[in-house]
Wavefront OBJ file of the C-alpha trace (Angstrom):
o trace
v 33.273 -25.931 -34.862
v 30.295 -25.497 -32.550
v 29.278 -21.930 -31.789
v 27.867 -20.485 -28.569
v 26.335 -17.174 -27.609
v 29.229 -16.425 -25.262
v 32.657 -17.927 -24.585
v 33.992 -17.076 -21.118
v 37.745 -17.551 -20.718
v 38.700 -18.302 -17.120
v 36.682 -19.651 -14.199
v 37.811 -17.415 -11.353
v 35.828 -14.693 -9.615
v 35.039 -12.762 -12.805
v 34.500 -15.762 -15.079
v 32.390 -17.700 -12.584
v 30.058 -14.790 -11.928
v 29.785 -13.919 -15.629
v 28.894 -17.504 -16.524
v 26.227 -17.732 -13.826
v 24.630 -14.397 -14.712
v 24.693 -15.031 -18.470
v 23.284 -18.551 -18.181
v 20.481 -17.346 -15.934
v 19.793 -14.659 -18.548
v 19.277 -17.325 -21.206
v 22.620 -17.283 -23.032
v 24.342 -20.467 -24.175
v 27.764 -20.237 -22.489
v 30.998 -22.127 -23.096
v 33.642 -21.719 -20.381
v 37.309 -22.456 -21.092
v 39.524 -23.260 -18.092
v 43.249 -24.029 -18.392
v 43.243 -26.209 -15.256
v 40.883 -28.856 -13.997
v 38.480 -29.419 -11.131
v 39.839 -30.337 -7.717
v 37.198 -32.282 -5.788
v 37.301 -31.897 -1.979
v 39.047 -35.269 -1.687
v 42.090 -33.873 -3.525
v 42.464 -30.810 -1.331
v 45.226 -31.082 1.277
v 44.026 -28.393 3.672
v 43.267 -30.757 6.548
v 46.289 -33.037 6.173
v 48.540 -33.281 9.196
v 52.147 -32.097 8.691
v 53.487 -35.644 9.154
v 51.384 -36.762 6.170
v 53.312 -34.477 3.801
v 56.868 -35.132 2.537
v 58.185 -31.728 3.628
v 55.817 -31.285 6.582
v 53.939 -28.603 4.659
v 56.876 -26.191 4.678
v 57.253 -26.005 0.879
v 53.753 -24.986 -0.093
v 52.620 -28.572 -0.493
v 49.022 -27.811 0.471
v 48.804 -25.291 -2.354
v 50.623 -27.428 -4.920
v 47.402 -28.811 -6.514
v 46.617 -25.285 -7.737
v 49.837 -25.196 -9.791
v 50.013 -28.148 -12.242
v 53.669 -28.994 -12.975
v 53.121 -29.123 -16.744
v 52.223 -25.408 -16.829
v 55.296 -23.476 -15.747
v 55.109 -19.906 -14.406
v 55.877 -16.959 -16.674
v 59.538 -15.915 -16.425
v 60.676 -12.618 -17.920
v 64.008 -12.161 -19.672
v 66.517 -9.437 -18.688
v 64.664 -8.336 -15.566
v 65.024 -8.342 -11.790
v 64.059 -11.993 -11.250
v 60.372 -11.359 -11.845
v 57.990 -14.293 -12.141
v 54.218 -14.382 -12.371
v 52.105 -16.568 -10.132
v 49.404 -18.314 -12.189
v 46.769 -20.515 -10.536
v 45.642 -23.258 -12.932
v 42.555 -24.889 -11.441
v 38.796 -24.740 -11.889
v 37.797 -21.759 -9.781
v 41.055 -19.910 -10.337
v 42.143 -17.653 -7.510
v 38.882 -18.212 -5.618
v 40.358 -21.586 -4.640
v 43.408 -19.904 -3.139
v 42.518 -16.548 -1.607
v 41.920 -14.817 1.703
v 38.393 -13.727 0.652
v 38.577 -10.110 1.892
v 35.886 -8.237 -0.049
v 35.932 -4.466 0.361
v 34.323 -1.653 -1.582
v 36.063 1.311 -3.145
v 35.059 4.623 -1.608
v 33.457 7.410 -3.684
v 36.731 9.337 -3.555
v 38.630 6.398 -5.089
v 36.777 7.045 -8.342
v 37.916 10.713 -8.371
v 41.601 10.631 -7.434
v 42.652 12.993 -10.228
v 40.089 15.576 -9.174
v 40.697 15.264 -5.434
v 44.403 14.465 -5.178
v 45.918 15.094 -8.622
v 47.032 11.470 -9.055
v 45.993 8.602 -11.352
v 42.899 9.275 -13.468
v 39.241 9.774 -12.615
v 37.093 6.763 -13.418
v 34.508 7.178 -16.223
v 31.823 6.132 -13.721
v 30.991 6.881 -10.092
v 30.602 4.904 -6.910
v 26.862 5.481 -7.072
v 26.718 3.706 -10.434
v 28.718 0.722 -9.139
v 26.953 0.435 -5.761
v 24.019 -1.754 -6.951
v 26.508 -4.270 -8.329
v 28.447 -4.328 -5.051
v 25.163 -5.056 -3.294
v 24.210 -7.783 -5.780
v 27.486 -9.677 -5.536
v 27.692 -9.415 -1.735
v 24.261 -11.014 -1.463
v 25.242 -13.761 -3.890
v 28.520 -14.788 -2.297
v 27.737 -14.176 1.394
v 29.943 -11.576 3.115
v 30.432 -11.298 6.858
v 31.095 -7.934 8.517
v 29.168 -4.831 9.470
v 28.539 -1.193 8.589
v 31.179 0.778 10.473
v 29.915 4.137 9.152
v 33.247 5.045 7.570
v 33.365 7.297 4.523
v 36.488 5.565 3.230
v 34.877 2.121 3.433
v 31.245 2.175 2.256
v 29.059 -0.643 3.499
v 26.221 -2.680 2.095
v 22.842 -3.525 3.557
v 23.188 -7.271 3.958
v 26.084 -8.703 5.937
v 26.405 -11.943 7.829
v 27.541 -11.657 11.487
v 31.210 -10.594 11.816
v 33.961 -13.045 12.637
v 34.656 -13.154 16.398
v 37.799 -11.325 17.464
v 40.763 -13.096 18.997
v 42.828 -11.916 21.975
v 45.628 -10.403 19.913
v 43.148 -8.465 17.777
v 41.480 -6.930 20.807
v 44.892 -5.817 22.074
v 45.622 -4.322 18.649
v 42.303 -2.449 18.658
v 42.927 -1.044 22.127
v 46.370 0.240 21.123
v 45.079 1.704 17.862
v 42.261 3.494 19.643
v 44.784 5.614 21.558
v 46.004 6.901 18.164
v 42.551 7.511 16.736
v 42.849 4.661 14.254
v 39.814 2.403 13.803
v 40.106 -1.356 13.877
v 36.957 -2.955 12.519
v 35.663 -6.466 11.795
v 37.000 -7.576 8.441
v 34.569 -8.055 5.578
v 35.159 -11.437 4.025
v 33.345 -13.855 1.733
v 33.382 -16.372 4.578
v 30.197 -17.713 6.141
v 29.673 -17.250 9.873
v 26.180 -18.788 9.713
v 24.586 -21.263 7.270
v 23.920 -19.470 3.976
v 22.899 -20.459 0.453
v 22.920 -24.164 1.409
v 26.519 -23.931 2.630
v 27.794 -24.503 6.190
v 29.543 -21.843 8.304
v 33.296 -21.671 8.805
v 34.724 -24.044 11.411
v 37.844 -21.867 11.933
v 40.515 -24.321 10.846
v 42.804 -21.552 9.553
v 43.371 -23.066 6.086
v 41.581 -20.420 4.005
v 44.384 -20.155 1.438
v 44.630 -23.905 0.862
v 41.173 -24.705 -0.457
v 37.982 -24.944 1.620
v 36.621 -28.478 1.392
v 33.311 -27.556 3.053
v 32.533 -24.500 0.853
v 32.348 -22.014 3.734
v 34.624 -19.649 1.838
v 33.382 -18.381 -1.524
v 34.694 -20.168 -4.592
v 33.158 -20.307 -8.033
v 33.016 -24.150 -8.252
v 30.989 -24.223 -5.022
v 28.845 -21.121 -5.471
v 28.543 -19.983 -9.094
v 29.046 -22.905 -11.453
v 26.348 -25.147 -9.909
v 23.816 -22.374 -10.561
v 25.081 -21.973 -14.116
v 24.751 -25.732 -14.712
v 21.227 -25.761 -13.283
v 20.039 -23.585 -16.187
v 21.008 -26.165 -18.795
v 22.837 -23.411 -20.694
v 26.359 -24.084 -19.422
v 29.189 -26.036 -21.047
v 32.598 -26.392 -19.390
v 35.822 -27.322 -21.168
v 38.628 -28.014 -18.716
v 42.357 -28.314 -19.525
v 41.874 -25.782 -22.337
v 44.603 -23.131 -22.578
v 43.346 -20.164 -24.588
v 45.898 -19.221 -27.253
v 44.196 -16.524 -29.322
v 40.893 -14.711 -29.698
v 39.799 -15.203 -33.284
v 38.338 -12.257 -35.202
v 36.356 -11.817 -38.400
v 37.148 -9.513 -41.324
v 35.663 -6.588 -39.434
v 37.991 -7.228 -36.488
v 35.229 -8.440 -34.165
v 35.631 -11.517 -31.994
v 34.186 -14.700 -33.479
v 35.674 -17.377 -31.229
v 38.740 -18.686 -29.398
v 41.635 -20.931 -30.368
v 42.857 -23.081 -27.474
v 45.282 -25.914 -26.742
v 44.063 -29.084 -25.050
v 46.527 -29.860 -22.223
v 46.028 -33.602 -22.567
v 46.166 -34.081 -26.342
v 48.388 -31.028 -27.061
v 46.167 -30.348 -30.066
v 44.799 -26.956 -31.073
v 41.019 -26.598 -31.232
v 38.560 -23.771 -31.813
v 35.238 -22.754 -30.337
v 32.945 -20.184 -31.931
v 31.072 -17.462 -30.044
v 29.267 -14.235 -30.847
v 30.782 -12.680 -27.700
v 34.084 -13.502 -25.978
v 34.526 -12.509 -22.321
v 38.150 -12.363 -21.132
v 38.321 -13.293 -17.435
v 41.717 -14.958 -17.097
v 43.316 -12.537 -14.588
v 45.558 -9.573 -15.288
v 48.673 -11.187 -16.734
v 46.958 -13.924 -18.699
v 44.352 -11.523 -20.080
v 47.106 -9.214 -21.327
v 48.967 -12.172 -22.852
v 45.862 -13.358 -24.653
v 45.022 -9.907 -26.028
v 48.596 -9.394 -27.258
v 48.545 -12.836 -28.902
v 45.331 -11.961 -30.731
v 46.864 -10.102 -33.679
v 45.112 -9.634 -36.988
v 45.146 -7.140 -39.888
v 42.585 -5.046 -37.986
v 44.501 -5.403 -34.700
v 48.233 -5.553 -35.558
v 49.263 -4.818 -31.947
v 46.737 -7.181 -30.440
v 43.094 -6.830 -29.442
v 42.219 -3.714 -27.473
v 45.754 -2.401 -27.872
v 45.447 0.454 -30.348
v 47.050 2.714 -27.714
v 49.925 0.282 -27.085
v 49.473 0.034 -23.319
v 48.087 -3.497 -22.934
v 50.531 -5.371 -20.706
v 52.182 -2.185 -19.461
v 51.902 -0.456 -16.080
v 50.836 -3.637 -14.315
v 51.320 -3.746 -10.570
v 51.989 -6.606 -8.223
v 50.413 -7.513 -4.924
v 52.434 -5.944 -2.118
v 52.588 -7.445 1.330
v 54.382 -6.666 4.541
v 54.288 -7.575 8.175
v 55.645 -7.047 11.643
v 56.072 -9.415 14.576
v 55.020 -8.034 17.934
v 55.554 -9.504 21.392
v 52.410 -9.017 23.494
v 53.353 -8.813 27.145
v 49.897 -9.339 28.540
v 49.565 -12.701 26.804
v 52.820 -14.013 28.252
v 52.224 -16.979 30.522
v 48.556 -17.317 29.647
v 47.013 -20.670 28.851
v 47.378 -21.569 25.122
v 44.183 -21.291 23.112
v 43.259 -22.070 19.511
v 44.041 -18.920 17.513
v 43.683 -20.397 14.017
v 40.409 -18.753 13.064
v 39.725 -17.698 9.471
v 43.104 -16.085 8.777
v 42.490 -12.396 9.648
v 39.433 -11.292 11.629
v 39.967 -7.525 11.775
v 40.886 -4.770 9.358
v 42.469 -1.311 9.635
v 40.810 0.945 7.033
v 42.835 3.494 5.119
v 43.281 6.759 6.991
v 45.914 8.708 5.035
v 43.069 10.624 3.365
v 42.695 12.426 6.714
v 46.092 14.133 6.382
v 45.843 17.693 7.592
v 42.785 17.081 9.753
v 42.822 17.050 13.528
v 41.793 13.391 13.658
v 44.673 12.264 11.432
v 47.026 9.824 13.114
v 50.669 9.192 12.317
v 50.795 7.359 8.972
v 53.483 5.035 10.264
v 50.971 3.155 12.385
v 52.871 -0.076 12.836
v 55.986 1.742 14.045
v 53.918 3.537 16.674
v 52.207 0.313 17.656
v 55.542 -1.442 18.180
v 56.864 1.511 20.201
v 53.771 1.441 22.389
v 54.234 -2.255 23.144
v 57.953 -1.767 23.871
v 57.136 1.050 26.283
v 54.698 -1.185 28.114
v 57.298 -3.944 28.281
v 59.945 -1.720 29.892
v 57.671 -0.233 32.554
l 1 2 3 4 5 6 7 8 9 10 11 12 13 14 15 16 17 18 19 20 21 22 23 24 25 26 27 28 29 30 31 32 33 34 35 36 37 38 39 40 41 42 43 44 45 46 47 48 49 50 51 52 53 54 55 56 57 58 59 60 61 62 63 64 65 66 67 68 69 70 71 72 73 74 75 76 77 78 79 80 81 82 83 84 85 86 87 88 89 90 91 92 93 94 95 96 97 98 99 100 101 102 103 104 105 106 107 108 109 110 111 112 113 114 115 116 117 118 119 120 121 122 123 124 125 126 127 128 129 130 131 132 133 134 135 136 137 138 139 140 141 142 143 144 145 146 147 148 149 150 151 152 153 154 155 156 157 158 159 160 161 162 163 164 165 166 167 168 169 170 171 172 173 174 175 176 177 178 179 180 181 182 183 184 185 186 187 188 189 190 191 192 193 194 195 196 197 198 199 200 201 202 203 204 205 206 207 208 209 210 211 212 213 214 215 216 217 218 219 220 221 222 223 224 225 226 227 228 229 230 231 232 233 234 235 236 237 238 239 240 241 242 243 244 245 246 247 248 249 250 251 252 253 254 255 256 257 258 259 260 261 262 263 264 265 266 267 268 269 270 271 272 273 274 275 276 277 278 279 280 281 282 283 284 285 286 287 288 289 290 291 292 293 294 295 296 297 298 299 300 301 302 303 304 305 306 307 308 309 310 311 312 313 314 315 316 317 318 319 320 321 322 323 324 325 326 327 328 329 330 331 332 333 334 335 336 337 338 339 340 341 342 343 344 345 346 347 348 349 350 351 352 353 354 355 356 357 358 359 360 361 362 363 364 365 366 367 368 369
């Protein structure tokens, strides 16, 4: 069993950045990835609907991120809960909207300020240099909007241009004192880091075959490889973190997807970067005499209190666009962002928290005039 300085499990945003930083620091790094690389030729983002069996209506463009031999997690005796697991080199960075925002200073002190959650053991000021470092590395478009609830960095690429509907939204929101700002995304609007700018095809969630949107295979792993310190093992499903007699990590046991055989890799340090659900699974699987409930689970809360990704939407009919000449509105998914404003409750400038309801009412009033 060969041993490395560090074994990084997972190649998504966390794993890709960790591998790049560690390799550049001189560490010998082994990365384990359950999926495999998808070269640009295998991405389906620019296929026409008639080229796909179901005209793209059944998630066909995203199917390469979900190998059929690795089924999703299904929980027993629950309300039909499943867990979405991307299995591809690059992880979720191959299938994301790329919005990259910072927490505000108050987000680190919710217990103190609002009596909810828990205060973080560190402050925004301590995290800020790392925000700045990663934004420079990945290339983030946007601007400093001078909002306390949404701190800004010093180095942004030009914002994405607004579309007609977004300007109408901003005008309506302004009457309620609600800011609409350019979104901050890891999408290039100008050439950056030897990558071309976005060409606004609207397929951000289906894999960017020109590397305008940040992904670890395009942006982090080439830099890790350039050091000569990087080793990648694809199709390797981590089963357990191995520990020594003192209970410290000494390596990882994994299953090769192709051979179905179990193998081991040794490492002085193991970095778990396989997303929330998979990281919890791996830690709970890693039981030993020193860790009978699993690694890092002496308090029994690993795998508990997890939260899903909530989404919602509203369809609005915009009167002033009726009858206008059709234009290309694809863009880069969303171009604007409405920052949080419920922290202003009780202040004069606070607007009704049910913003979308007010926005719809405003449009309906205009329509009936």
